C-alpha positions, 0 to 999 in steps of 0.5 A: 110290685112293678108300681113300687119299683116305678115310685121308688126309682123312677130312673131305675132300669126296671122302671125304663123297661116297664115304660118301654113295654107300656108303649104297646099298651092301651089306656086301660093297661090290659092289652100289651103287645107281644114281645115279638111285635116289630115295635118291641124289636125296635125298641130293643135295638134302641136300647142296645145301641144306648148301652153300647154308647154308654159303655164306650162313653164309661170306658173313655172316662175310665181311661181319662181317670186312669191318665189323671191318676198317673199324672198325679202319682208322677207329680207326687214322686217328683215333689217327693 
């Protein structure tokens, strides 16, 4: 099922999680690092920082869209 997710949605969150987890595997894919390994905590911290940055970026774009909508509404009411 994991391979299916990777093929259908290569940029999906599960595919990214699997890719992050696979950094601790050997070539045969059988030896996976434990979740408490230092590398996985660094990866988790990196992903958390990225999520926070993307959330902040999204909030900024949302505010910009709201301002643009208000401006268009004001222009519409002036014309009307």
